[in-house]
N, C-alpha and C positions, 0 to 999 in steps of 0.2 A: 272547892275540892274537898272530898270526904277522906277521912283517915281510914286506913285499912291495915289489918295485921301484917307487919313486915318487920322482921327483927333487925336490930342494929348491926348484927353480924352480916346479914344480907346486904344492908346498905353499905357497910365498909367494903365488902367484897365487890359490889357493883361499881364503886367509885375509886377503887384502888388503881395505882399506876399500871398494873398489869392489864387493865381493861381499857382505860381512857387516858387521854392527855399526852403530855410530853413523855417520850420514852416508851409509850405503848404502841403496839403494832397496828392497831385499828385506826384507819383513816376515814373520817366522815366525809360523805359527799358534801360539796359546797364548803369544805373547810378552807380557811384562809391561811396561807403560808406567811404569816406575819410574825414579827418578833414578839416575845413575851408569852405569858401563859394563855392557852386557848380558853374560850368561854366555858363555863361549867357545863358538862354534859348532862343530858337527861337520859337516864338508863331505865328502860321500862320492861315490865312483864305484862302479859295480857291478864285481864280480870273480868271476864264476862263478854257479852256480845259486843259492846262498843266502848269498853273501858280498858285503860292500862294503869299500872301502878308504877310510880317512879321510885328512885332509890331512897327517897325520904318518906315513903309510905303514903304519898298522896294518890288518891284514886281520881284519874283524869278522864274526862269524856274525850274520846278520840274524834274530834270534829273533822279532821282531815281524812279520816278513813284510811289509815296507813299512809299511802301516797295516792289517794283517790282509787284505791284498788281493793278495799276491804268493805265494800258496801253492804255485804251480808253479815258482817260481824266476825268475831274471832272464835266463836265456840259453836258453830253450826254442826251438829252431829252428822247431818247428811253430807256435808263437804268433807268432814274428817274421814268418814267411812269411804267416800269415793276416792279420796287421795290414798288412803291405806290400801284399798283394793287395787288401784293402779300400781302402787309401789310393789305389791306382791306379784302382779301380772307382768309388768314391764316398766321398771322405774325410769328408764331413759333410753332413747334411741334418736339418732339424728335424722334429718330429712333432706340431706344433700343428694344430688344426682337423682337416681331413681329409687332411693330408699324411702321407707315410710312405715306406718303402723296404724292399727285400727283406730286408736284414740284420736290421732290427728285427722284421719280421713272422715271419721264420724263428726268431729267438731266442725271441720270445714263445710261439710254438707249441711249441718244444722245452721251455721252462720249464713250460708247462702240462702237458706229458706227464710231466715229471720230478718236479714237486712232488706229494707224496702227499696232496693235498687237492683237493676238487672246485672248482677255481677256473675262472672264465670269462674274466677279464681280467687282463692284466699291465701295470703302469705302470712305466716306466723313469724313474729320477731320476739326479741327478748325484752322489749320495753318501748316507751314512747319515743325516745331519741332515736333508737334503732329503726323504729317504724318510719319516722320522718326522713331519716337518711335514705332508707329504702325507697320511699316515695319520690324523693328528688332524683335518685339514680334511675328509677323507672322512667321518669320524665325525660332524662337525658338519653337513655337507651332507646326509648320509643321514638324520639325525634331523629336520632341517628339512623334507626331502622327505616324511617320514612325519607331519608336523604335530607333532613333539615338540621344539619350539624350546628348551625348557629343559634338554633332556638333552644337556649339553655338557661336564660336568666330567670331568677325567681324573685317575685315581689311579695313582701310580707309587711305586716303592720308594726309600727313602733309600739313598744310595750307588750307585744305579743310574746308568749312563751311557747317554744316548740321543742325544747330539749337542749342538751349541753354537749353532745358530740360535735365534731367540726362542722358538719353540714347543718345539723339541727340548730346549733348555736348561731350560725350565720343567718338562719331563718328567724331566730328569736330577735326581737327588737329591744334588747336590754343591754345597755352599755356595760353593766357589771359582768356580763358573760363574754364580752369581746376583748377586754383589756388584759394585758399581761402575757400575751402570746406572740407578739410580733418582734421584729428586729429592725435594724437600720435599713435593710433592703426589702423586707417583707412586712406589710402592715399587720395590725391586729385583725381579728375577725370583725365584721363579716368578711368572708372570702370574696374574691372578685365574682361579680355576676349576681350578687344578692343585694337587692334594693329595698329600702324601707319607705313606706308612706305613712301618713298621719294615723295616730291612734283614734279609733272611733268611739271615744269616751266623751259623750256630749257634756257631761257635768264638769269635766276637767278642761276640755279643749275647745268648747264652742266659743265663738266670737261674741262679744257683748251684743245682746239683743237678738241673737241668731236663734231662730226656731228650729224644731226638729227636722222638718222637711228641708229647710235651707242648709242645715248642717250636713244632712245625708247627701244632698245634691253637691255641696262643695267637695266632700270627700270622694264622691263618685267622679267628679270632674278632675280632681287631682290624680286619681288612679288612671283615668283615660289619658290625661296629659303625660303622665309618666310612661305609659305604654307607647304613646306616639313618639316621645322624646328618645326612648331607648330603641324603638323600632319594633313593631308588632312581630316581625319575623325573627326576633331575638328573644322574645319573652315566652318561656315555656310553661310557667305556672304562677298562680297567685296563692 
C-alpha cells in the first residue's frame, strides 16, 4: 500500500464513535451481533480510477471493484456527467403498474439487443439478492400459471453464493448464511423446498485419483438422482 495525503484530523473523524462501532448508528452488512468490540472498520474515500484511501492514509487497490459493480472505476468523467444529467432531468421515479420513464425504457431496449439470448422482457431490481428472489418467484408464478402448483423446488450448489435475502440465502449453499434465524418449531434457512448438491470444485472435492471427466460425470449423476428422488414434477429450477 502507498501513502497518500490524509490528515490526522480526517482519520480521527472517520474512526470516531459517531461514524463506526458500538453506539454508532451505521450497521455494516454481514456484521455479527456478537458480544465485545466489533472488528476495526475500514473507512474509505475514493482516490482515482481503482483506488481508495483508508482512515490511516493507505492507498489501496480496490480489487473487489466495490462489490463487483465498479468495473469502470470511480472517476470516469463520462459516467459522472451521465449521472448528473439524469439527476437534473428526472432523479427518480418508480416503475410499478403502468408507470415508467425514458431512461428505463431505453436501457431495457439496449439490454435486449446486447444479451445474446432471445429475451422479450427485462426486469430491473435493486441488487443481486433481489434479482434472485425475483427469479425464484417468477419460477413459482410461471408454474402456477401453467397449472403445475407442485413444481416449486429449487436445487442449488453447496458453497454457491446467490445473496442474503430469505430466498436468495436459501439458494446460497453457505452454512454461515443459514444459522441464527430459526426456532424450536421453524428451522434455520434454507427454507423448505431448497435443496443443495455438491460443490463443483474439483481441486477441493474430487475423490482420490478422480479425473476431470469422472468428477463431472459424478456430479451430473448426483444432480439427476436428486431430481428423480425429489420428483421431476416438483423441481422448478436449478
